[in-house]
C-alpha positions in Angstrom: 0.0 -0.4 0.1 1.8 3.4 -1.4 0.6 6.6 -2.1 2.3 10.0 -2.5 3.9 11.1 0.4 1.5 14.1 2.5 3.5 14.5 5.4 1.2 17.0 6.2 -0.8 14.3 7.8 2.0 14.3 10.2 2.4 17.9 10.4 -1.0 18.6 11.7 -0.5 16.9 14.6 0.8 18.6 17.8 4.1 18.0 18.3 4.9 14.8 20.2 7.8 13.8 22.4 11.0 12.2 20.8 11.5 8.4 21.2 13.9 7.7 24.0 17.2 6.1 23.7 16.0 2.6 24.6 13.5 2.9 22.1 16.0 4.0 19.4 18.2 1.0 20.4 15.6 -1.4 19.5 14.2 0.2 16.2 12.9 -2.4 14.2 14.1 -2.4 10.4 11.2 -2.3 7.6 12.3 -5.9 6.8 11.2 -7.0 10.4 7.9 -5.2 9.7 4.7 -6.7 7.7 3.3 -4.2 5.5 -0.2 -4.5 5.0 -1.2 -6.6 2.1 -1.7 -5.0 -1.6 -5.3 -4.9 -1.7 -8.1 -3.1 -3.9 -9.9 -2.5 -0.4 -9.3 0.5 1.3 -10.5 -0.8 4.7 -11.7 -4.2 6.3 -14.3 -4.5 9.1 -11.4 -5.5 11.5 -9.7 -2.3 11.2 -11.9 -1.0 13.4 -12.3 -0.7 17.6 -15.6 0.5 19.0 -15.2 2.1 22.2 -16.7 4.6 24.6 -19.1 6.0 21.8 -16.3 6.2 19.0 -14.9 4.6 16.0 -11.4 4.2 16.4 -8.8 2.6 13.7 -6.4 0.1 14.6 -3.0 1.7 13.5 -1.3 0.0 10.6 2.4 0.5 8.8 1.9 2.3 5.7 4.6 4.0 3.1 4.5 7.6 1.9 6.1 8.4 -1.4 7.2 11.6 -2.6 10.2 12.8 -5.1 12.5 15.9 -4.0 11.8 19.2 -5.0 13.8 22.3 -5.9 13.0 23.8 -2.3 14.1 20.4 -0.7 17.6 20.2 -3.0 20.8 20.5 -1.2 19.5 19.8 2.2 20.5 16.6 4.5 17.6 14.2 4.5 17.4 15.0 8.5 17.1 18.4 8.0 14.4 17.9 5.4 11.9 16.3 7.2 12.8 18.2 10.5 12.2 21.4 8.6 9.4 20.6 6.4 7.3 18.0 8.7 7.3 19.5 12.4 4.9 16.9 13.8 7.5 14.4 15.0 10.8 15.3 16.7 14.1 15.7 15.3 15.7 12.7 17.1 12.8 10.6 15.5 13.8 11.3 11.8 17.6 10.7 12.9 16.3 7.3 14.2 14.1 6.7 11.2 16.7 7.1 8.6 19.5 5.0 10.8 17.1 2.1 10.5 16.0 2.1 6.9 12.1 3.9 7.5 13.3 6.7 5.4 15.2 5.8 2.2 16.4 7.9 -1.0 16.2 5.9 -4.1 15.1 2.8 -2.3 18.7 2.7 -0.7 19.4 3.5 3.2 21.5 6.7 3.5 23.3 8.0 6.3 22.3 11.2 8.5 24.2 13.6 6.7 23.3 12.3 3.0 22.3 15.6 0.9 19.0 15.2 -1.3 19.4 16.3 -5.2 16.4 17.1 -7.3 13.9 14.5 -8.3 15.3 11.8 -6.2 12.4 9.3 -4.7 12.1 9.5 -0.9 10.2 6.9 1.0 9.1 7.1 4.4 7.7 4.0 6.6 5.6 4.7 9.2 3.5 3.3 11.7 0.8 5.1 10.1 -1.2 7.9 11.9 -3.2 6.8 14.5 -6.4 8.0 13.1 -8.6 10.1 15.0 -11.8 9.0 16.6 -15.4 9.9 14.8 -18.6 9.3 16.2 -19.9 5.5 16.0 -23.2 6.5 14.1 -23.6 4.4 10.7 -23.4 5.3 7.5 -26.9 4.6 6.4 -27.2 3.7 2.6 -30.3 5.6 0.9 -30.0 4.6 -2.5 -27.8 1.6 -4.3 -27.9 1.6 -8.0 -25.3 0.0 -10.3 -23.6 3.3 -10.9 -24.3 5.6 -8.3 -24.9 5.0 -4.4 -26.4 7.8 -1.8 -25.9 7.9 1.8 -26.8 9.8 4.9 -23.2 10.8 5.9 -23.2 11.2 10.1 -21.2 13.8 11.5 -17.5 13.7 12.4 -16.8 11.6 9.4 -14.8 12.8 6.3 -16.1 12.2 3.2 -12.7 10.8 1.7 -9.1 10.4 2.6 -7.7 13.4 4.2 -5.0 15.0 6.7 -5.1 12.3 9.3 -7.9 10.4 8.2 -8.1 7.6 5.9 -9.8 4.6 7.0 -12.1 6.6 9.2 -13.8 8.1 6.4 -17.3 7.3 4.7 -15.4 5.8 1.9 -13.7 3.8 3.9 -16.4 2.6 6.1 -18.7 1.8 3.1 -16.0 -0.4 1.6 -15.5 -2.3 5.1 -18.9 -2.7 5.8 -20.9 -2.7 2.7 -17.8 -4.2 0.4 -18.4 -0.8 -2.0 -15.3 0.3 -3.9 -14.0 1.9 -5.5 -15.8 4.9 -5.2 -16.0 8.4 -6.7 -17.8 11.1 -4.5 -18.9 13.9 -6.6 -19.3 16.3 -3.9 -18.2 16.7 0.0 -19.7 17.8 3.2 -17.9 19.4 5.9 -16.6 16.7 8.7 -19.1 18.0 11.2 -22.0 18.4 8.6 -24.4 15.6 8.1 -26.6 14.4 5.2 -27.0 13.3 1.8 -23.7 12.3 -0.2 -23.8 11.4 -3.6 -21.3 8.9 -4.7 -20.6 7.6 -8.2 -19.7 4.1 -8.7 -18.1 4.7 -12.0 -15.9 7.1 -13.5 -18.4 7.9 -16.3 -21.3 8.5 -13.8 -19.0 11.0 -11.9 -18.2 13.0 -15.1 -21.6 13.1 -15.6 -22.4 14.6 -12.1 -19.5 17.0 -12.0 -20.6 18.6 -15.5 -23.8 19.3 -14.1 -22.4 21.0 -11.0 -19.8 23.0 -13.0 -22.9 24.1 -15.2 -24.6 25.4 -12.6 -27.7 23.1 -13.0 -27.9 21.4 -9.8 -30.1 22.5 -6.9 -29.2 22.1 -3.1 -30.8 22.0 0.0 -30.1 22.1 3.3 -31.7 22.7 6.9 -30.0 24.5 10.1 -31.1 24.9 13.5 -30.1 28.5 14.5 -29.9 31.0 17.4 -33.3 33.1 17.6 -36.5 34.0 15.7 -35.4 34.2 12.3 -37.6 36.2 10.0 -40.5 34.8 8.3 -39.8 36.1 4.8 -37.2 34.6 2.4 -33.7 36.5 2.9 -31.1 36.4 0.7 -27.8 37.1 1.9 -25.5 38.1 -1.1 -22.2 38.7 1.0 -18.5 37.7 -0.6 -16.6 34.7 1.5 -13.3 35.4 2.5 -11.7 32.1 3.8 -8.5 32.5 5.7 -6.9 28.9 5.7 -4.7 29.4 8.4 -7.5 30.1 10.9 -9.7 27.7 9.2 -12.5 29.9 9.1 -14.5 32.5 6.8 -15.5 36.0 7.1 -18.2 37.6 5.2 -18.6 41.3 3.5 -21.0 42.9 1.8 -20.8 42.5 -2.1 -22.4 45.8 -2.4 -19.8 47.7 -0.5 -17.8 50.7 -2.2 -15.2 53.2 -1.8 -11.3 53.5 -1.7 -11.4 52.8 1.8 -13.0 49.5 1.9 -11.9 47.0 -0.8 -14.1 43.9 -0.7 -12.2 40.6 -0.6 -13.3 37.1 -0.9 -15.1 35.6 -3.8 -19.0 35.8 -4.3 -21.3 34.2 -2.6 -25.2 33.8 -2.3 -27.7 31.9 0.2 -31.3 31.9 0.3 -32.9 31.4 3.5 -36.7 30.3 4.4 -37.9 30.0 7.9 -39.4 26.6 8.8 -40.4 26.9 12.0 -39.4 28.4 15.4 -39.8 28.1 19.1 -38.7 31.3 20.2 -35.2 30.5 21.2 -34.2 28.7 18.3 -35.6 28.2 14.4 -35.2 25.8 11.6 -34.3 27.4 8.4 -33.9 26.1 5.1 -30.8 27.2 3.3 -30.3 27.1 -0.4 -26.9 28.0 -1.7 -26.5 29.4 -4.9 -22.5 29.3 -4.9 -20.7 26.7 -3.3 -18.1 28.7 -0.8 -15.9 27.4 2.1 -18.4 27.4 5.1 -20.7 29.4 2.8 -24.0 28.6 4.7 -22.2 29.0 8.3 -20.7 32.0 7.7 -23.9 33.7 6.1 -26.2 32.7 8.9 -23.7 34.4 11.5 -24.3 37.6 9.2 -27.7 37.2 9.5 -27.4 37.6 13.0 -28.5 34.2 13.5 -25.7 31.6 13.8 -26.2 27.8 13.9 -26.8 27.3 17.3 -24.3 24.9 18.2 -21.6 26.0 15.8 -18.0 26.6 17.7 -16.4 28.7 14.7 -19.1 31.0 14.0 -21.3 32.0 17.4 -21.9 35.4 17.7 -19.9 37.1 20.6 -23.0 39.1 21.2 -25.2 35.6 21.9 -25.5 36.0 26.0 -24.3 33.2 28.3 -27.4 31.7 28.9 -28.2 31.1 24.9 -24.4 30.1 24.2 -24.8 27.4 26.9 -27.8 25.9 25.5 -26.3 26.1 22.0 -23.1 24.4 23.0 -24.6 21.6 24.7 -24.7 17.9 23.5 -28.1 16.7 21.9 -29.8 14.3 24.6 -29.5 11.7 21.8 -26.0 12.1 21.1 -23.4 9.9 23.4 -21.2 11.3 25.7 -17.5 11.2 24.0 -15.0 10.0 26.8 -11.4 11.2 27.1 -8.7 9.9 25.1 -6.9 8.5 28.2 -10.0 6.5 29.0 -8.8 3.8 26.7 -7.0 1.1 27.8 -4.5 -0.7 25.6 -5.2 -4.0 24.9 -2.5 -6.2 22.9 -5.2 -7.6 21.2 -6.0 -4.6 19.2 -2.3 -3.5 18.0 1.0 -4.1 18.5 3.7 -1.1 19.9 6.3 0.2 17.6 8.9 1.5 19.4 9.6 4.2 17.2 6.0 5.4 17.1 5.4 8.7 18.2 1.7 8.0 19.2 1.9 4.5 20.6 0.6 2.7 23.1 -2.2 5.2 22.6 -4.8 4.5 20.1 -5.6 8.1 19.7 -3.1 10.6 18.0 -1.1 12.8 20.4 -2.9 16.2 21.4 -6.1 15.1 20.2 -8.3 16.6 22.4 -11.7 17.3 20.3 -15.2 16.2 21.3 -17.2 16.2 18.3 -20.8 16.5 18.1 -23.3 16.9 15.2 -23.5 20.3 13.8 -26.9 21.7 13.2 -26.4 22.0 9.4 -27.8 19.0 7.3 -28.0 18.4 3.7 -31.5 17.0 2.7 -31.4 17.3 -0.9 -29.8 17.5 -4.2 -31.2 17.9 -7.9 -30.3 18.0 -11.3 -31.4 17.6 -15.0 -33.3 14.4 -14.9 -32.6 13.4 -11.1 -33.0 13.9 -7.7 -31.8 12.7 -4.1 -33.2 13.1 -0.5 -32.2 12.6 2.7 -34.5 12.4 6.4 -34.5 15.0 8.7 -32.1 14.4 11.7 -33.5 13.8 15.2 -32.2 17.7 16.1 -34.7 19.3 13.6 -37.6 18.9 15.8 -38.6 22.2 17.7 
């Protein structure tokens, strides 16, 4: 099992402690380790461990592959990794090079080796202990020869990305329903639930892609927001400016003019219609005309009615009582446990002396306690097709 090197998977981890000298003395060479057998399947049922209301992934070995680029050329192999991928301590990379877990053109090199342009670098790792996700099932709604639609649970990414690979919708469908290969045609944010359309052939994926790019697809979401949302349809036309370093977006009036205020970001438009309200929260139908990062979430904040449990976009003006109500975990959701509550069992996985996460199953620095964001995709429709998803439990007021 190989893929191009995406060491930013490691970099998103918080810096962890370096392996001890005793661990380095007992480093296993790659020849002593059995890599997962090559298989067209992304995941197997036995890859998962269910504990405390979470779905975990058993750690496994993996080989990242890359080629030296211009910026890397002239650096020592250790400096390259220590400078570029700070998720692991420098001592780890020294040990990895010495043991042959990091190789250049398939050969073990000294720690002082200087890399040259276009050389192939492989990094053999005890694959990142993937972050856990909530245990809600990936419910299949429609299963046709060329397309499958599912109700995506919150907290589960759509496809392999960052630290997630098997703990994804695609991975779970492969493991539990033997569905693969799959071609997601759109994505939902990790904490967003609802309808997900996945093509089962490249041709069907291309069919959906052309309609989406041609602006022929209509999307509907529902959200539960703070306060009494206006009764009449409200159209928000406000540019979205996404800040990657902060992981959040801001909105500003697309009609702003004047030299003292230049409009940033990309044009974005969303239609909102109130479905119901109980005076504390409102259930709102959301129809995005465009598809910018966090568009619905930031446009609802822009209206003064942010999603009730959205940690990124709750208005600062919301009083303490409403904030407490909004941030509570829904009664139907399981209480997440602390990573330290997990008791390591040798039946679950074997400890790697070089791994910076072992013996914990959860990645170092992982402290999140996910809950379902009150934003749910309910329908996608295009020329000649339409797919829907049931409402979630929180949609009742």
